[in-house]
C-alpha positions as CSV (number, residue, x, y, z in Angstrom):
1,M,19.8,-1.8,4.0
2,S,18.7,-1.7,7.6
3,E,18.9,-5.0,9.5
4,E,16.8,-3.5,12.3
5,K,13.2,-4.4,12.5
6,V,10.9,-1.4,11.8
7,T,8.0,-1.4,14.3
8,V,4.3,-0.9,13.5
9,E,4.5,2.4,15.3
10,K,7.5,3.6,13.2
11,L,5.7,2.5,10.0
12,Q,2.6,4.4,11.1
13,Q,4.7,7.6,11.7
14,L,6.3,7.2,8.3
15,I,3.1,6.5,6.4
16,T,1.2,9.5,7.9
17,R,4.0,12.1,7.3
18,G,2.6,12.8,3.8
19,P,-0.8,14.7,3.4
20,F,-1.9,12.3,0.6
21,N,-1.4,9.3,2.8
22,Q,-3.2,11.1,5.7
23,W,-6.1,11.7,3.3
24,L,-6.2,8.0,2.4
25,N,-6.6,7.5,6.2
26,F,-4.0,4.6,6.5
27,T,-3.6,2.6,9.7
28,V,-0.8,0.0,9.9
29,L,-2.4,-3.1,11.3
30,K,0.5,-5.5,11.1
31,S,4.1,-5.9,10.1
32,D,6.1,-9.1,10.3
33,D,8.3,-11.4,8.2
34,S,5.4,-12.2,5.9
35,G,4.8,-8.5,5.0
36,I,2.5,-5.7,6.1
37,E,-1.2,-5.1,6.4
38,L,-2.8,-1.7,6.1
39,K,-6.3,-0.3,6.5
40,A,-7.5,2.6,4.3
41,G,-10.5,4.2,6.1
42,W,-13.4,4.8,3.8
43,R,-14.0,8.3,2.4
44,E,-17.0,9.5,0.5
45,E,-14.7,11.3,-1.9
46,W,-13.5,8.0,-3.3
47,V,-16.8,7.5,-5.1
48,V,-16.5,7.9,-8.9
49,N,-20.1,7.1,-9.9
50,P,-22.8,8.5,-7.5
51,E,-25.5,6.2,-8.8
52,R,-23.4,3.0,-8.4
53,R,-21.1,4.2,-5.6
54,Y,-18.0,2.3,-6.4
55,T,-14.5,3.5,-5.6
56,H,-12.3,5.2,-8.3
57,G,-9.6,2.9,-9.7
58,G,-7.0,5.5,-9.0
59,I,-7.7,5.2,-5.3
60,L,-7.2,1.5,-5.5
61,A,-4.0,1.9,-7.5
62,A,-2.7,4.4,-4.9
63,I,-3.5,1.9,-2.1
64,V,-1.6,-0.9,-4.0
65,D,1.4,1.5,-4.5
66,V,1.6,2.7,-0.9
67,A,1.1,-0.8,0.5
68,A,3.9,-2.3,-1.7
69,D,6.2,0.6,-1.0
70,Y,5.7,0.3,2.8
71,A,6.4,-3.5,2.6
72,I,9.8,-2.4,1.4
73,A,10.0,0.5,4.0
74,A,9.3,-2.1,6.7
75,Q,12.7,-3.6,5.8
76,L,14.6,-0.5,4.8
77,G,13.3,1.9,7.4
78,K,12.1,4.4,4.8
79,P,9.8,4.6,1.8
80,V,11.4,4.6,-1.6
81,P,10.4,6.0,-5.1
82,T,8.2,4.0,-7.3
83,I,9.7,3.2,-10.7
84,D,6.8,1.2,-12.2
85,I,3.5,-0.3,-11.1
86,R,0.9,-2.5,-12.6
87,V,-2.6,-2.8,-11.1
88,D,-5.3,-5.3,-11.9
89,Y,-8.9,-4.7,-10.9
90,H,-11.0,-7.7,-9.9
91,K,-14.3,-6.3,-8.8
92,A,-15.9,-2.9,-7.8
93,A,-14.9,-1.7,-4.4
94,M,-18.1,-0.5,-2.7
95,P,-18.2,1.9,0.3
96,G,-16.3,0.6,3.3
97,D,-12.8,0.4,4.6
98,L,-10.3,-1.4,2.5
99,T,-7.5,-3.7,3.7
100,A,-4.2,-4.1,1.8
101,K,-1.8,-6.9,2.4
102,A,1.7,-6.5,0.8
103,K,5.0,-8.3,0.7
104,V,8.4,-7.9,-0.8
105,V,9.0,-10.2,-3.7
106,R,12.6,-9.3,-4.3
107,M,14.9,-7.0,-2.3
108,G,17.7,-5.8,-4.5
109,S,20.6,-3.4,-4.0
110,Q,19.3,-1.1,-6.8
111,Y,15.7,-2.1,-7.5
112,S,13.2,-4.0,-5.4
113,T,9.8,-5.5,-6.2
114,A,6.8,-5.8,-4.0
115,E,3.2,-6.9,-4.5
116,A,-0.1,-5.9,-2.8
117,F,-3.6,-7.2,-2.6
118,V,-6.6,-5.0,-1.7
119,Y,-9.7,-6.4,0.0
120,D,-13.1,-4.9,0.6
121,K,-14.9,-4.9,4.0
122,D,-16.3,-8.4,3.3
123,G,-12.8,-9.8,2.5
124,A,-13.3,-10.0,-1.3
125,L,-10.3,-9.2,-3.5
126,V,-10.9,-5.9,-5.3
127,A,-7.5,-5.0,-6.7
128,S,-3.9,-6.3,-6.8
129,G,-0.7,-5.2,-8.2
130,R,3.1,-5.3,-8.3
131,G,5.6,-2.5,-8.3
132,T,9.3,-1.9,-8.8
133,Y,10.9,0.6,-6.4
134,F,14.3,2.3,-6.4
135,T,16.2,1.1,-3.4
136,A,19.7,2.1,-4.1
137,P,21.3,4.0,-1.2
138,P,21.8,7.7,-1.7
139,K,25.2,8.8,-3.1
């Protein structure tokens, strides 16, 4: 595991390497000892119900997963595979940018756990979750 601090700029480079993360329009806002904070810039394609205009739960789950993974990446210097994730939905996420705050719960030599909380443009909690990630070094 890397002892070197991963900068916000390095995390931004890592997170925007993948086309899916580019599509989710992530901006790394903060990274420190308490965790990371990301913004997912609103996209009309997230709407699941045109009449009610709320965001699809899969988008919220993806944001939880990416935020938790990159909380670990901030410590390891690279993202890692997801083993398992659980997401809870608290209220409908209406159009507007979403902010995710994530932190490592346990950093292990084989498996690590992180949790993330997703907030709407007004600061209301819309989803939260916890994931387990494979952090064993490559053989």
